[in-house]
A tleap script that builds the chain and sets N, CA, C and O, in Angstrom:
source leaprc.protein.ff14SB
mol = sequence {
  NMET LYS LEU ILE HIE LEU THR ASP LEU HIE
  LEU VAL PRO ALA GLY ALA MET LEU PHE GLY
  PHE ASP PRO ALA GLU ARG MET ARG LYS THR
  ILE GLU ARG ILE ASN ARG ASP HIE ALA ASP
  ALA GLU LEU CYS VAL VAL THR GLY ASP LEU
  THR ASP GLU GLY ASP PHE ALA SER TYR GLU
  LEU LEU ARG GLU VAL LEU GLN GLU MET ARG
  VAL PRO ILE ARG LEU LEU LEU GLY ASN HIE
  ASP SER LEU THR SER TYR ALA LEU SER LEU
  ALA SER ARG ALA ILE GLY ARG ALA LEU SER
  SER GLN SER MET ARG PRO ARG SER GLY ALA
  SER SER SER SER THR PRO TRP TRP ARG VAL
  LEU GLY MET ALA CARG
}
set mol.1.N position { 20.009 4.407 -5.250 }
set mol.1.CA position { 19.348 3.844 -5.198 }
set mol.1.C position { 18.424 4.738 -4.859 }
set mol.1.O position { 18.648 5.723 -4.156 }
set mol.2.N position { 17.199 4.390 -5.412 }
set mol.2.CA position { 16.395 5.438 -5.452 }
set mol.2.C position { 14.504 4.893 -4.681 }
set mol.2.O position { 13.818 3.926 -5.014 }
set mol.3.N position { 14.229 5.873 -3.727 }
set mol.3.CA position { 13.331 4.768 -2.464 }
set mol.3.C position { 12.113 5.650 -2.353 }
set mol.3.O position { 11.805 6.728 -1.846 }
set mol.4.N position { 11.686 4.896 -2.907 }
set mol.4.CA position { 9.758 5.907 -2.702 }
set mol.4.C position { 8.743 5.609 -1.756 }
set mol.4.O position { 8.250 4.499 -1.551 }
set mol.5.N position { 8.450 6.742 -1.160 }
set mol.5.CA position { 7.643 7.079 -0.068 }
set mol.5.C position { 6.143 7.525 0.295 }
set mol.5.O position { 5.906 8.471 1.046 }
set mol.6.N position { 5.276 6.833 -0.248 }
set mol.6.CA position { 3.343 7.554 0.171 }
set mol.6.C position { 3.399 7.028 1.166 }
set mol.6.O position { 3.881 5.983 1.603 }
set mol.7.N position { 2.811 7.907 1.554 }
set mol.7.CA position { 1.486 7.248 3.214 }
set mol.7.C position { 0.946 8.276 2.993 }
set mol.7.O position { 1.392 9.266 2.414 }
set mol.8.N position { -0.968 7.935 3.857 }
set mol.8.CA position { -1.866 8.047 4.341 }
set mol.8.C position { -2.701 8.588 3.528 }
set mol.8.O position { -3.305 9.648 3.687 }
set mol.9.N position { -2.770 7.488 2.187 }
set mol.9.CA position { -3.713 6.928 1.615 }
set mol.9.C position { -4.801 7.119 1.471 }
set mol.9.O position { -5.351 7.010 0.375 }
set mol.10.N position { -5.674 7.612 3.054 }
set mol.10.CA position { -7.499 7.212 3.180 }
set mol.10.C position { -7.814 6.953 2.439 }
set mol.10.O position { -8.156 7.968 1.833 }
set mol.11.N position { -8.144 5.524 1.487 }
set mol.11.CA position { -9.042 5.598 0.526 }
set mol.11.C position { -10.171 4.255 1.297 }
set mol.11.O position { -10.178 3.454 2.232 }
set mol.12.N position { -10.895 4.649 0.317 }
set mol.12.CA position { -12.822 5.079 1.475 }
set mol.12.C position { -12.694 3.862 0.056 }
set mol.12.O position { -11.802 3.627 -0.760 }
set mol.13.N position { -14.132 3.270 0.304 }
set mol.13.CA position { -14.627 1.891 -0.700 }
set mol.13.C position { -14.889 2.964 -2.336 }
set mol.13.O position { -15.085 4.121 -2.707 }
set mol.14.N position { -14.770 2.013 -2.682 }
set mol.14.CA position { -15.068 2.709 -4.070 }
set mol.14.C position { -16.388 3.162 -4.765 }
set mol.14.O position { -17.263 2.393 -5.163 }
set mol.15.N position { -16.406 4.603 -4.860 }
set mol.15.CA position { -16.685 5.333 -5.510 }
set mol.15.C position { -17.395 6.528 -4.239 }
set mol.15.O position { -18.066 7.513 -4.545 }
set mol.16.N position { -17.129 6.225 -3.189 }
set mol.16.CA position { -16.761 6.755 -2.170 }
set mol.16.C position { -15.666 8.556 -2.532 }
set mol.16.O position { -14.531 8.646 -3.001 }
set mol.17.N position { -16.539 9.597 -2.111 }
set mol.17.CA position { -15.360 10.545 -2.013 }
set mol.17.C position { -15.123 11.128 -0.327 }
set mol.17.O position { -16.111 11.116 0.406 }
set mol.18.N position { -13.830 11.609 0.206 }
set mol.18.CA position { -13.337 11.695 0.888 }
set mol.18.C position { -13.353 13.079 1.284 }
set mol.18.O position { -12.327 13.344 0.657 }
set mol.19.N position { -13.692 14.272 1.845 }
set mol.19.CA position { -13.731 15.830 1.668 }
set mol.19.C position { -13.911 16.288 0.372 }
set mol.19.O position { -13.388 17.375 0.130 }
set mol.20.N position { -14.747 15.532 -0.868 }
set mol.20.CA position { -14.764 16.307 -2.093 }
set mol.20.C position { -13.509 15.132 -3.219 }
set mol.20.O position { -13.889 14.820 -4.347 }
set mol.21.N position { -12.971 14.940 -3.017 }
set mol.21.CA position { -11.400 14.263 -3.531 }
set mol.21.C position { -12.305 12.150 -3.431 }
set mol.21.O position { -12.881 11.500 -2.558 }
set mol.22.N position { -11.840 11.881 -5.059 }
set mol.22.CA position { -11.497 10.638 -4.286 }
set mol.22.C position { -10.038 9.478 -3.954 }
set mol.22.O position { -9.908 8.950 -5.058 }
set mol.23.N position { -9.462 9.153 -3.466 }
set mol.23.CA position { -8.322 8.882 -2.743 }
set mol.23.C position { -8.027 7.916 -4.097 }
set mol.23.O position { -7.137 8.315 -4.848 }
set mol.24.N position { -8.584 6.924 -4.374 }
set mol.24.CA position { -8.254 5.912 -5.319 }
set mol.24.C position { -7.668 6.500 -6.320 }
set mol.24.O position { -6.450 6.336 -6.380 }
set mol.25.N position { -8.441 7.494 -7.582 }
set mol.25.CA position { -8.460 8.002 -8.054 }
set mol.25.C position { -6.441 8.563 -8.473 }
set mol.25.O position { -5.599 8.278 -9.324 }
set mol.26.N position { -6.546 9.510 -7.181 }
set mol.26.CA position { -5.383 10.594 -7.229 }
set mol.26.C position { -3.995 9.274 -7.091 }
set mol.26.O position { -2.827 9.173 -7.466 }
set mol.27.N position { -5.120 8.332 -6.226 }
set mol.27.CA position { -3.410 6.807 -6.279 }
set mol.27.C position { -3.320 6.525 -7.409 }
set mol.27.O position { -2.221 6.740 -7.920 }
set mol.28.N position { -4.316 5.985 -8.203 }
set mol.28.CA position { -4.037 5.461 -9.756 }
set mol.28.C position { -3.064 6.278 -10.264 }
set mol.28.O position { -2.096 5.791 -10.848 }
set mol.29.N position { -3.236 7.829 -10.072 }
set mol.29.CA position { -2.458 8.383 -11.431 }
set mol.29.C position { -0.916 8.796 -10.449 }
set mol.29.O position { 0.117 9.094 -11.049 }
set mol.30.N position { -0.964 8.761 -9.194 }
set mol.30.CA position { 0.218 8.842 -9.173 }
set mol.30.C position { 1.352 7.314 -9.213 }
set mol.30.O position { 2.568 7.252 -9.392 }
set mol.31.N position { 0.311 6.207 -8.958 }
set mol.31.CA position { 1.005 4.985 -9.341 }
set mol.31.C position { 1.636 5.176 -11.194 }
set mol.31.O position { 2.715 4.761 -11.616 }
set mol.32.N position { 0.487 5.969 -12.050 }
set mol.32.CA position { 0.336 5.770 -12.875 }
set mol.32.C position { 2.352 6.730 -13.516 }
set mol.32.O position { 3.126 6.512 -14.449 }
set mol.33.N position { 2.327 8.073 -11.925 }
set mol.33.CA position { 3.312 8.597 -12.417 }
set mol.33.C position { 4.494 8.097 -12.434 }
set mol.33.O position { 5.368 8.284 -13.281 }
set mol.34.N position { 4.554 7.109 -10.996 }
set mol.34.CA position { 5.624 6.359 -10.825 }
set mol.34.C position { 5.594 5.667 -11.949 }
set mol.34.O position { 5.660 6.449 -12.897 }
set mol.35.N position { 5.511 4.335 -12.356 }
set mol.35.CA position { 5.388 3.730 -13.138 }
set mol.35.C position { 6.179 4.563 -14.499 }
set mol.35.O position { 7.332 4.277 -14.821 }
set mol.36.N position { 5.633 5.270 -14.979 }
set mol.36.CA position { 5.523 5.691 -16.326 }
set mol.36.C position { 7.142 7.125 -15.844 }
set mol.36.O position { 7.536 7.526 -16.940 }
set mol.37.N position { 8.008 7.854 -14.656 }
set mol.37.CA position { 8.420 7.939 -14.375 }
set mol.37.C position { 10.317 7.495 -13.186 }
set mol.37.O position { 11.480 7.825 -13.421 }
set mol.38.N position { 9.895 6.922 -12.376 }
set mol.38.CA position { 10.626 6.318 -11.524 }
set mol.38.C position { 10.348 4.835 -11.447 }
set mol.38.O position { 10.537 4.364 -10.325 }
set mol.39.N position { 9.885 3.869 -12.511 }
set mol.39.CA position { 9.940 2.760 -12.901 }
set mol.39.C position { 11.485 2.188 -11.686 }
set mol.39.O position { 11.185 1.446 -10.750 }
set mol.40.N position { 12.615 2.509 -11.814 }
set mol.40.CA position { 13.763 2.042 -11.797 }
set mol.40.C position { 14.208 2.299 -10.149 }
set mol.40.O position { 15.385 2.451 -9.821 }
set mol.41.N position { 12.886 2.323 -9.021 }
set mol.41.CA position { 13.168 2.657 -7.538 }
set mol.41.C position { 13.667 0.844 -7.626 }
set mol.41.O position { 13.865 0.009 -8.508 }
set mol.42.N position { 13.699 0.908 -6.330 }
set mol.42.CA position { 14.363 0.029 -5.724 }
set mol.42.C position { 13.139 -0.845 -4.979 }
set mol.42.O position { 13.203 -2.066 -5.125 }
set mol.43.N position { 11.598 -0.090 -3.884 }
set mol.43.CA position { 11.006 -0.150 -3.321 }
set mol.43.C position { 10.309 1.473 -3.610 }
set mol.43.O position { 10.740 2.535 -4.059 }
set mol.44.N position { 8.591 0.821 -2.906 }
set mol.44.CA position { 7.558 2.266 -2.238 }
set mol.44.C position { 7.318 1.681 -1.376 }
set mol.44.O position { 7.070 0.476 -1.417 }
set mol.45.N position { 7.326 2.281 -0.506 }
set mol.45.CA position { 7.538 1.964 1.154 }
set mol.45.C position { 5.895 2.973 1.193 }
set mol.45.O position { 5.700 4.130 0.820 }
set mol.46.N position { 4.669 1.689 1.965 }
set mol.46.CA position { 3.727 2.757 1.796 }
set mol.46.C position { 2.844 2.431 2.727 }
set mol.46.O position { 2.146 1.422 2.821 }
set mol.47.N position { 2.976 3.879 3.783 }
set mol.47.CA position { 2.641 3.649 5.282 }
set mol.47.C position { 1.489 4.031 5.236 }
set mol.47.O position { 1.090 4.516 4.177 }
set mol.48.N position { 0.528 3.921 6.461 }
set mol.48.CA position { -0.379 4.425 6.891 }
set mol.48.C position { -0.967 5.779 7.408 }
set mol.48.O position { -0.312 6.724 7.848 }
set mol.49.N position { -2.421 5.692 7.263 }
set mol.49.CA position { -3.564 4.967 7.128 }
set mol.49.C position { -3.179 4.837 5.378 }
set mol.49.O position { -2.355 5.513 4.762 }
set mol.50.N position { -3.935 3.907 4.927 }
set mol.50.CA position { -4.061 3.387 3.766 }
set mol.50.C position { -5.461 3.613 3.894 }
set mol.50.O position { -6.083 4.349 3.128 }
set mol.51.N position { -5.907 3.070 4.733 }
set mol.51.CA position { -8.086 3.608 4.320 }
set mol.51.C position { -7.851 4.165 5.556 }
set mol.51.O position { -6.787 4.156 6.174 }
set mol.52.N position { -9.184 4.780 5.969 }
set mol.52.CA position { -9.878 5.912 6.096 }
set mol.52.C position { -10.481 4.877 7.657 }
set mol.52.O position { -10.430 5.175 8.850 }
set mol.53.N position { -10.916 3.860 7.092 }
set mol.53.CA position { -12.157 3.603 7.723 }
set mol.53.C position { -11.684 2.281 8.994 }
set mol.53.O position { -11.847 2.054 10.193 }
set mol.54.N position { -10.897 1.556 7.565 }
set mol.54.CA position { -10.217 -0.097 8.483 }
set mol.54.C position { -11.019 -0.359 6.872 }
set mol.54.O position { -10.494 -0.882 5.889 }
set mol.55.N position { -11.982 0.010 6.947 }
set mol.55.CA position { -12.802 -1.299 5.437 }
set mol.55.C position { -12.741 -2.441 5.229 }
set mol.55.O position { -11.677 -2.667 5.806 }
set mol.56.N position { -13.063 -3.410 4.833 }
set mol.56.CA position { -12.962 -3.832 3.619 }
set mol.56.C position { -13.193 -3.997 2.627 }
set mol.56.O position { -12.470 -4.727 1.949 }
set mol.57.N position { -14.217 -3.439 2.148 }
set mol.57.CA position { -14.394 -2.810 0.710 }
set mol.57.C position { -13.009 -1.767 0.536 }
set mol.57.O position { -12.443 -1.710 -0.556 }
set mol.58.N position { -12.650 -1.167 1.405 }
set mol.58.CA position { -11.214 -0.024 0.840 }
set mol.58.C position { -10.579 -0.748 0.757 }
set mol.58.O position { -10.132 -0.815 -0.388 }
set mol.59.N position { -10.034 -1.784 1.703 }
set mol.59.CA position { -8.394 -3.079 1.435 }
set mol.59.C position { -8.547 -3.880 0.055 }
set mol.59.O position { -7.560 -4.444 -0.418 }
set mol.60.N position { -10.040 -3.936 -0.718 }
set mol.60.CA position { -10.172 -4.117 -1.601 }
set mol.60.C position { -9.971 -3.551 -2.860 }
set mol.60.O position { -9.420 -4.210 -3.742 }
set mol.61.N position { -10.445 -2.123 -3.098 }
set mol.61.CA position { -10.112 -1.558 -3.696 }
set mol.61.C position { -8.307 -1.025 -3.515 }
set mol.61.O position { -7.720 -0.417 -4.410 }
set mol.62.N position { -7.852 -1.298 -2.575 }
set mol.62.CA position { -6.759 -0.926 -2.583 }
set mol.62.C position { -5.785 -2.449 -2.919 }
set mol.62.O position { -4.846 -2.482 -3.715 }
set mol.63.N position { -6.074 -3.132 -2.448 }
set mol.63.CA position { -5.876 -4.285 -3.791 }
set mol.63.C position { -5.960 -4.118 -4.995 }
set mol.63.O position { -4.882 -4.386 -5.524 }
set mol.64.N position { -6.658 -3.828 -5.646 }
set mol.64.CA position { -6.412 -3.830 -7.045 }
set mol.64.C position { -6.042 -1.641 -7.746 }
set mol.64.O position { -6.064 -1.263 -8.917 }
set mol.65.N position { -5.858 -1.050 -6.895 }
set mol.65.CA position { -5.721 -0.337 -7.196 }
set mol.65.C position { -3.739 -0.324 -7.377 }
set mol.65.O position { -3.218 0.418 -8.211 }
set mol.66.N position { -2.604 -1.554 -6.166 }
set mol.66.CA position { -1.584 -1.712 -6.205 }
set mol.66.C position { -0.960 -2.376 -7.528 }
set mol.66.O position { 0.243 -2.364 -7.788 }
set mol.67.N position { -2.437 -3.235 -8.704 }
set mol.67.CA position { -2.106 -4.283 -9.031 }
set mol.67.C position { -1.092 -3.732 -9.725 }
set mol.67.O position { 0.062 -4.134 -9.576 }
set mol.68.N position { -1.491 -2.516 -10.759 }
set mol.68.CA position { -0.549 -2.173 -11.059 }
set mol.68.C position { 0.842 -0.943 -11.171 }
set mol.68.O position { 1.184 -0.170 -12.066 }
set mol.69.N position { 1.485 -1.294 -9.525 }
set mol.69.CA position { 2.168 -0.893 -9.938 }
set mol.69.C position { 3.355 -1.471 -9.736 }
set mol.69.O position { 3.639 -2.328 -8.900 }
set mol.70.N position { 4.008 -0.986 -10.505 }
set mol.70.CA position { 5.952 -1.362 -11.213 }
set mol.70.C position { 7.030 -1.386 -10.233 }
set mol.70.O position { 8.013 -2.086 -10.471 }
set mol.71.N position { 6.962 -0.675 -9.113 }
set mol.71.CA position { 8.123 -1.353 -8.541 }
set mol.71.C position { 7.270 -1.943 -7.460 }
set mol.71.O position { 6.040 -1.964 -7.432 }
set mol.72.N position { 8.562 -2.676 -6.095 }
set mol.72.CA position { 8.498 -3.763 -5.260 }
set mol.72.C position { 7.596 -2.920 -3.783 }
set mol.72.O position { 8.093 -2.101 -3.011 }
set mol.73.N position { 6.293 -3.418 -3.773 }
set mol.73.CA position { 6.216 -3.323 -2.277 }
set mol.73.C position { 6.351 -3.221 -1.450 }
set mol.73.O position { 7.143 -4.119 -1.164 }
set mol.74.N position { 5.916 -2.106 0.300 }
set mol.74.CA position { 6.436 -2.790 1.222 }
set mol.74.C position { 5.151 -1.855 1.892 }
set mol.74.O position { 5.372 -0.644 1.917 }
set mol.75.N position { 3.806 -2.329 2.444 }
set mol.75.CA position { 2.754 -1.162 3.382 }
set mol.75.C position { 3.564 -1.606 4.757 }
set mol.75.O position { 4.453 -2.395 5.078 }
set mol.76.N position { 2.464 -0.330 5.545 }
set mol.76.CA position { 2.559 -0.807 6.848 }
set mol.76.C position { 1.234 0.276 7.173 }
set mol.76.O position { 0.889 1.282 6.552 }
set mol.77.N position { 0.686 -0.323 8.326 }
set mol.77.CA position { -0.660 -0.041 8.440 }
set mol.77.C position { -0.406 0.927 9.556 }
set mol.77.O position { 0.582 0.835 10.283 }
set mol.78.N position { -1.827 2.375 9.741 }
set mol.78.CA position { -1.773 3.516 10.547 }
set mol.78.C position { -2.469 2.598 10.878 }
set mol.78.O position { -2.812 1.485 10.479 }
set mol.79.N position { -2.749 3.839 12.380 }
set mol.79.CA position { -4.378 3.738 13.161 }
set mol.79.C position { -5.573 4.187 13.111 }
set mol.79.O position { -6.552 4.404 13.825 }
set mol.80.N position { -5.012 4.305 11.495 }
set mol.80.CA position { -7.108 3.912 10.630 }
set mol.80.C position { -7.368 3.223 9.731 }
set mol.80.O position { -8.134 3.373 8.780 }
set mol.81.N position { -6.197 1.805 10.260 }
set mol.81.CA position { -6.032 0.510 9.747 }
set mol.81.C position { -6.470 -0.598 10.431 }
set mol.81.O position { -6.417 -0.380 11.642 }
set mol.82.N position { -6.978 -1.958 10.103 }
set mol.82.CA position { -7.329 -2.586 10.617 }
set mol.82.C position { -6.601 -3.754 9.983 }
set mol.82.O position { -6.653 -4.016 8.781 }
set mol.83.N position { -5.962 -4.389 10.832 }
set mol.83.CA position { -5.017 -5.718 11.151 }
set mol.83.C position { -6.365 -6.708 10.137 }
set mol.83.O position { -6.395 -6.756 8.908 }
set mol.84.N position { -7.050 -7.185 10.795 }
set mol.84.CA position { -8.356 -8.162 10.334 }
set mol.84.C position { -9.131 -7.693 8.802 }
set mol.84.O position { -9.328 -8.503 7.896 }
set mol.85.N position { -9.383 -6.725 8.756 }
set mol.85.CA position { -9.945 -6.052 7.360 }
set mol.85.C position { -9.243 -6.222 5.939 }
set mol.85.O position { -9.534 -6.444 4.764 }
set mol.86.N position { -7.861 -5.922 6.971 }
set mol.86.CA position { -6.834 -5.762 5.496 }
set mol.86.C position { -6.512 -7.614 5.950 }
set mol.86.O position { -7.497 -8.092 5.386 }
set mol.87.N position { -5.879 -8.674 6.496 }
set mol.87.CA position { -5.344 -9.506 5.895 }
set mol.87.C position { -6.764 -10.598 5.490 }
set mol.87.O position { -6.372 -11.732 5.216 }
set mol.88.N position { -8.301 -10.426 5.416 }
set mol.88.CA position { -9.258 -10.804 4.775 }
set mol.88.C position { -8.882 -10.831 3.296 }
set mol.88.O position { -8.865 -11.821 2.564 }
set mol.89.N position { -8.490 -9.172 2.888 }
set mol.89.CA position { -8.242 -8.973 2.046 }
set mol.89.C position { -7.158 -9.304 0.916 }
set mol.89.O position { -7.051 -10.091 -0.025 }
set mol.90.N position { -6.411 -8.280 1.515 }
set mol.90.CA position { -5.123 -8.352 0.453 }
set mol.90.C position { -4.030 -9.576 0.951 }
set mol.90.O position { -3.472 -10.191 0.042 }
set mol.91.N position { -3.770 -9.875 2.089 }
set mol.91.CA position { -3.280 -11.219 2.826 }
set mol.91.C position { -3.675 -13.330 2.367 }
set mol.91.O position { -2.838 -14.233 2.349 }
set mol.92.N position { -5.678 -13.474 1.983 }
set mol.92.CA position { -5.815 -13.688 1.641 }
set mol.92.C position { -5.841 -14.214 0.077 }
set mol.92.O position { -5.832 -15.328 -0.447 }
set mol.93.N position { -5.875 -12.982 -0.360 }
set mol.93.CA position { -6.226 -13.862 -1.957 }
set mol.93.C position { -4.917 -13.615 -2.907 }
set mol.93.O position { -4.138 -12.666 -2.816 }
set mol.94.N position { -4.872 -14.494 -3.663 }
set mol.94.CA position { -3.689 -14.540 -4.598 }
set mol.94.C position { -4.175 -13.917 -5.769 }
set mol.94.O position { -4.976 -14.376 -6.583 }
set mol.95.N position { -3.497 -12.620 -5.764 }
set mol.95.CA position { -3.263 -11.464 -6.676 }
set mol.95.C position { -2.019 -11.189 -7.530 }
set mol.95.O position { -1.465 -10.131 -7.829 }
set mol.96.N position { -1.729 -12.567 -7.852 }
set mol.96.CA position { -0.587 -12.341 -8.781 }
set mol.96.C position { 0.446 -12.145 -8.382 }
set mol.96.O position { 0.407 -11.594 -7.283 }
set mol.97.N position { 2.059 -12.456 -8.992 }
set mol.97.CA position { 3.468 -13.117 -8.578 }
set mol.97.C position { 3.576 -11.550 -7.454 }
set mol.97.O position { 3.611 -11.816 -6.253 }
set mol.98.N position { 3.634 -9.745 -7.902 }
set mol.98.CA position { 4.063 -9.408 -7.247 }
set mol.98.C position { 3.280 -9.144 -6.374 }
set mol.98.O position { 3.908 -8.153 -6.001 }
set mol.99.N position { 2.552 -9.165 -5.800 }
set mol.99.CA position { 1.578 -8.936 -4.809 }
set mol.99.C position { 1.366 -9.801 -3.707 }
set mol.99.O position { 1.212 -9.621 -2.498 }
set mol.100.N position { 1.409 -11.098 -4.686 }
set mol.100.CA position { 1.473 -12.347 -3.101 }
set mol.100.C position { 2.658 -12.393 -2.646 }
set mol.100.O position { 2.483 -13.239 -1.769 }
set mol.101.N position { 3.721 -12.123 -2.582 }
set mol.101.CA position { 5.094 -12.108 -1.730 }
set mol.101.C position { 5.440 -11.417 -0.222 }
set mol.101.O position { 4.510 -11.127 0.532 }
set mol.102.N position { 6.331 -11.264 0.019 }
set mol.102.CA position { 5.938 -11.330 0.956 }
set mol.102.C position { 5.811 -8.921 1.413 }
set mol.102.O position { 6.034 -8.209 2.393 }
set mol.103.N position { 5.516 -8.784 0.504 }
set mol.103.CA position { 5.494 -7.475 -0.168 }
set mol.103.C position { 3.770 -6.969 0.722 }
set mol.103.O position { 3.571 -6.062 1.531 }
set mol.104.N position { 3.226 -7.538 0.395 }
set mol.104.CA position { 2.023 -7.408 0.857 }
set mol.104.C position { 1.187 -8.486 2.307 }
set mol.104.O position { -0.030 -8.364 2.446 }
set mol.105.N position { 1.602 -9.002 2.812 }
set mol.105.CA position { 1.662 -9.645 4.024 }
set mol.105.C position { 0.675 -8.359 5.501 }
set mol.105.O position { 0.977 -7.181 5.310 }
set mol.106.N position { -0.062 -8.522 6.417 }
set mol.106.CA position { -0.189 -7.148 7.082 }
set mol.106.C position { 1.353 -7.225 7.659 }
set mol.106.O position { 2.186 -8.131 7.659 }
set mol.107.N position { 1.358 -6.305 7.993 }
set mol.107.CA position { 2.829 -5.255 9.244 }
set mol.107.C position { 1.756 -4.970 9.984 }
set mol.107.O position { 0.811 -4.266 9.626 }
set mol.108.N position { 1.880 -5.468 10.940 }
set mol.108.CA position { 1.776 -4.857 12.602 }
set mol.108.C position { 2.888 -4.918 13.639 }
set mol.108.O position { 3.667 -5.870 13.701 }
set mol.109.N position { 2.932 -3.879 14.440 }
set mol.109.CA position { 4.581 -3.808 15.528 }
set mol.109.C position { 5.136 -3.032 14.717 }
set mol.109.O position { 4.849 -1.899 14.331 }
set mol.110.N position { 6.853 -4.487 14.235 }
set mol.110.CA position { 8.105 -4.076 13.955 }
set mol.110.C position { 8.173 -4.343 12.193 }
set mol.110.O position { 7.950 -5.386 11.579 }
set mol.111.N position { 8.324 -3.822 11.992 }
set mol.111.CA position { 9.272 -5.157 10.600 }
set mol.111.C position { 9.740 -4.162 9.912 }
set mol.111.O position { 9.633 -2.952 10.116 }
set mol.112.N position { 10.501 -4.990 8.718 }
set mol.112.CA position { 12.017 -4.479 7.815 }
set mol.112.C position { 11.642 -5.038 6.963 }
set mol.112.O position { 10.745 -5.853 6.747 }
set mol.113.N position { 12.690 -4.369 6.226 }
set mol.113.CA position { 12.860 -4.725 4.780 }
set mol.113.C position { 14.367 -4.076 4.719 }
set mol.113.O position { 14.810 -3.231 5.498 }
set mol.114.N position { 15.075 -4.699 3.557 }
set mol.114.CA position { 17.094 -4.632 2.836 }
set mol.114.C position { 16.707 -4.771 2.256 }
set mol.114.O position { 15.637 -5.214 1.839 }
set mol.115.N position { 18.348 -4.037 1.802 }
set mol.115.CA position { 18.911 -5.320 0.947 }
set mol.115.C position { 20.394 -4.159 1.314 }
set mol.115.O position { 20.506 -3.163 2.029 }
set mol.116.N position { 21.618 -5.123 0.162 }
set mol.116.CA position { 22.397 -4.956 0.710 }
set mol.116.C position { 23.387 -3.836 1.638 }
set mol.116.O position { 24.296 -3.930 2.463 }
set mol.117.N position { 22.170 -2.109 0.572 }
set mol.117.CA position { 22.212 -1.211 0.753 }
set mol.117.C position { 21.586 -0.561 1.523 }
set mol.117.O position { 21.981 0.600 1.633 }
set mol.118.N position { 20.510 -0.924 2.286 }
set mol.118.CA position { 19.854 0.769 3.090 }
set mol.118.C position { 19.212 -0.919 3.822 }
set mol.118.O position { 19.620 -2.069 3.657 }
set mol.119.N position { 18.096 -0.363 4.623 }
set mol.119.CA position { 17.294 -1.142 5.768 }
set mol.119.C position { 16.136 -0.115 5.916 }
set mol.119.O position { 16.250 0.947 6.529 }
set mol.120.N position { 15.354 -0.414 5.481 }
set mol.120.CA position { 13.387 0.667 5.804 }
set mol.120.C position { 13.439 -0.423 7.127 }
set mol.120.O position { 13.912 -1.549 6.971 }
set mol.121.N position { 12.842 0.089 8.589 }
set mol.121.CA position { 12.400 -0.514 9.671 }
set mol.121.C position { 10.783 0.538 9.801 }
set mol.121.O position { 10.628 1.674 9.352 }
set mol.122.N position { 9.862 -0.228 10.485 }
set mol.122.CA position { 8.747 0.165 10.307 }
set mol.122.C position { 8.465 -0.242 11.690 }
set mol.122.O position { 8.886 -1.320 12.110 }
set mol.123.N position { 7.601 0.762 12.610 }
set mol.123.CA position { 7.452 0.591 13.814 }
set mol.123.C position { 5.728 1.120 13.542 }
set mol.123.O position { 5.370 2.070 12.847 }
set mol.124.N position { 4.749 0.055 14.424 }
set mol.124.CA position { 3.300 0.969 14.485 }
set mol.124.C position { 2.622 0.043 15.752 }
set mol.124.O position { 2.800 -1.171 15.853 }
set mol.125.N position { 1.903 0.768 16.587 }
set mol.125.CA position { 0.902 0.285 17.708 }
set mol.125.C position { -0.066 -0.236 17.631 }
set mol.125.O position { -0.694 -0.524 18.650 }
savepdb mol mol.pdb
quit
């Protein structure tokens, strides 16, 4: 069983930089590598901070970037994230079969995902 864990993406609105880097471009390259070398993974758990400031535009960008992921995704918000902005952007839009499932619904408090072989628990304040 293969599990991928990504954390602290700190995405910023499209075109913005964070400390001289474009977090979205780094995430795109990471997804390319996962799709190329690890598409057989059972799950990719992406934990917060998903965005740097919890703004709507950054969640729109996250939604766009994650559409390329071939591995099932589970997201957990972090302390920089905003459940309201997340829900407005990601959970309220139909963005395709893979992303409109349970995997992209808001996660706050405790959440879990499991198969017959493992269980991932997420705890957020």
